[in-house]
N, C-alpha and C positions, 0 to 999 in steps of 0.2 A: 451409519451402520450400527447394528446391534451386536454386542459381543456375546458369542456363544461358546460354552466350554464343552469339550469332548475329552473324556478320560480314555485311557487305553489306546493311545495313538500307535502302539506297537501291535495291537490285536486286530484280527479280521473284523471284529464288531466295530471298534473305534474307526478303523479305516473306511468301513462301509458307511458309517454315519457322515464322516467327512466328505466322501465322494458324493453322497446323496445331496449334500448342500452345494458343493462346488460345481457339480455338473447338472444343476437343476434349472439354470436360467435365473435363479434367485440369489446367486452368489454375491452380487454387489450390495445386497441388503444386510449381509452378515459378515462379521469378522471372527474368524475361528481361532480359539485359544486352546491349545492341547495340554494334556496332563499324562504323565506316565511315570514309571519307576526306573526308566533307563533313558539315557541320551541317545540321539541318533536313531530313533525309531523311524520307520517309513512314514508314518502319518505325521511325525513332527515336522517334516519338510513341507507338508501341505498346509500347515497352520501358520499364522503370522508369528506365533511364538509357542514354545513348549516348556512346561514346568515339570521338573522332576520332584515327585512327592516323597516324603518319608515312607519307609516300607510298612505298609498296612498289615502285612502278615507277621511282623514282629510285634508281639503283644505289648512290648515296652514302648512302642512308638505310636500306638493308636491315638492317644491324645494329641501328640505332636502332628500326626497326619491330619486330624480334623482342624486343628488350629491353623496349620499352613494352608489347607484347602480354603478355609473361610477367609483367611488373610488375602489370598490371591484373588478369590472371587470378588471380594469387596474392593480391592485395589484396582482391579481391571474392569470393574462394573459389569460383570458377567450376568446376563439376565436369565439364561436357561443353561442347565448343565445336563448333558447326556452321558450316562455311565456306559463304558465300553469294556468293562472287565467284570467277570462273574463275582469275584470275591469282594467287590465293592458294593454289591447290591444291598446286602443286609445292613452294613453300617450307614450307607447313604439313606436307606429307608428309615432307620432309627433316628437320624439326625436331620432329615430334610426340613422339618418344621423349624428347627433351630437355624439351619442355614438360611431359610427364607426370612426368618425374623431378623437375623443379623445382616443380611446382604440384599434381600429382595430378589434373590435368584430362585427360580423354580427348578427343582431337581426332578427329572422325569424318571420316577421309580415307583414301583408298586409297594403295597404294604408288606410287612414282615410275614404275614400269613400267606399271602400269594407267593412270595419268594420261597417260603418253606415248602409249600405244596409243589412248586415247580422244581426245586432242587432235589426232592426225594421222590423217586419214581413209584415207590409203594404208596406214599401219600397222594400222588397223582391218581393212582388207581382207586384209592379210597374216596377221594374227592368225586370222581366220576360215579362210582357205585352209590355213594351216599346221596347224590343228586339225581339218581335215576337216568344217567346218561350212559350211552354205549361205552363199554370198557373191555379191554382184553383180560381174560382170566389170568389172575396174578397171584403168586404164592410166595411166602417166605419159606426158607428151607424146612423149618419145623412144621409147616402146614401141609407138606406134600405126602406125609405118611398115610393120611386117611383119604387122599385124593387120587383119582385115576387120571393120569396125565395123558393127553393125546400128543404123541410125538410126531414130528419134531417140535421142540420148544426152544425158547430163547432164554439164555442165562445172561444176566447183566447186573452191574452194580446198582444198588439203590441210588447212590449219588455218583454221577459220572457224566461225561460228555464225549462227543466226537467218536462214538462207537468203541471207545477204549474198554477192553474187558468184556465185550459182547460176543457170545458164542452161540452158534446153532447146535443144539444137542439132539442126537438122533434116537437115543434109547436110554434106559434106566442106568445101564452100566456107565455110559459116557457122563451122565448127570452126576452119579456118585463120585466119579473120578474128578470131574471139574469142581465139585463143591469143596473138595479138600483144600484147594488153594484160593478159592473165591473169597473176596473181602466184602462182607455184608451184601450178598446178592439177592436178587429176586428171580423167580422162575415165571416166565410169561408165555402165553400161547403165541404161536407164530401166526401173524395176521397176513393173509394174502400172499403177495410175492413182491419181488423188487420192482416190478412195473406198476404196482398199485400204491406207491408211497408218495405222499404229498407233504411239502413244507408250506405252512400257511401263516400269513400275517393278519393280525387283527388290531385295530385301533379302538380303544374303548376308554371311557371315563365314567366313574361312578356307576358301573353296570350298564351304561348306555353304549351300545356298539355303534361306531361311526363309519368304519370302512373295513372291508375284508378282501383277501385274495388267497386263492389256493393255487399252488404251483407244483406240478409233477417234477420229481427230481431223481437224479442218479448220483450215487455217492462214490467218492474216491478218498481213501484215507480218513473217512469219517466226516468229510466236508462235501457240500454240494458242488459238483463240477459241471453238470448239464441240467438246465432248468427249462421247463416248457409250460407256457400258459395258453389255455384255450378258454373261450368264453362259454363253451358248452360243457365244461366239467360238471359232474353231477350236482344238482341243487341240494342233494342230501348233505353234501360236505358243508355247504354254507349254512344250512339250517342247524347242523350239528355245532359248527363253530360259534354261531350266534348264541346257542343255548349254553355252551361252555363259558364263553366270555361274559355273558349276562350274570351267571352264577359266581364267577371267579372274582368279580369286582376289581379288575386290574386297573392300572393307571398308565395310560400311554400305549405303547406298542408291545405286543406279545407274540412270540413265535410258537406255533403249535405243529407238532409232527404226528402224522396219522397214516394209516393204511386202510384200504378198502378190503374187507374180508370176502370170502368166496360167495357170500350171499348178497354182496353189494352194500354192506353196512359199514360206514366209516367208524374206525375205532382209534382213539387217541392213545399214543404211548409215551409222549414226552411234551412237557410244557417248559419253554424258556421264557421267563417273565422279564423280558428285555428286548432290545433290538437284536437283530441276528446278523451273522456274517452274510446272509442273503438279502439284507435290507437294500443294498445298492442294486442287486440283481432285480429285486421287485420294482425299483424305481425305473429300470429300463423298460419294463412293461407298462409304465405309466403310473405305478402305485408308489408315490414318494411319501412314505410315512413320516420321514423326518420333517419335510417342509409342511406337511399337514399339521403336525404337532406344534411347530413354531408359529404357524398362522393362528392356530386355535388358542395357544397359551398367551401369545403376545398381543394378538389383535382380536381375540374372541370371534374368529372368522373360520367357517367351515368351507373347505374347497372340495370340488368334485374331481374325480380322476377320470381321464379318458384312457381306458386300458386297451392295449394292443397285443394281439396274439404273436407268438413266435417262440424261438428258443434262444437261450443265453448260454454261452460256453465260458467257463472260467479258466484262465491260464495265467502263468507267471509272466512278469515283465521286469525289465531292468532300466535304471536311469542313472546317468552320471550327474552328481550334484557338486 
């Protein structure tokens, strides 16, 4: 068995990575070792062991965090490490070469440039515009004075997740009022409607796209709770995803969120340069990105997916341990 590390065993992302391996038919090939910042996370009970790391968000503990992470990876002979927490992406990207040199472990994380573009929604817009890719009209507050906005528009934080701080603005008066309390916001055109939203997974290495899937989704509390996959979703979505991923130069799996506008044009509004909380949902449609990456990194092998149509519903469950 090959030892695989997953951070964020208490996060939806970390748990999705764990379930993608454990419920894949490949679980006998991998021993899962978890990491988090708390004990008794849900995902910790699904791994053979779970290690509590020093608090990375404490600037005084950053060096200790890296030293402890490297020590455990080396001691447990972990061959691949999957990040499951957003705030780990940047430091892991900075140190992935050192980690590999010290331990031989491959960290599945993109470059700092990719992470920066994904974390900042204004930089996401700039990336699309600079590369002649479809983009939603996007403004900083200081840019709207000379612009004529077509209401309704969306007000959202430049840096944020799970729809926190996202508002639909109907007119100029509402916008001016909302801007008073907004923290580093952007103003963006409203694309399509709730029924035209897709969450998409792409696997790529060095600008070469390996696999893609687009899933129509419905949201509750900022997270996907109903997902639908059909093989006849518009080809324009996949052409668009391929163009974005080829320019982005991501490493591993990336999550893209987009909508189809009223003219049938896909427009991206968010990049998550990592695995997603929907990674396991995608695996239920036959798109197991985690297993693909493990085969690719450890065995230099590319596998084909047999995708199946259907709907996936997310729900809570409980277990006595």
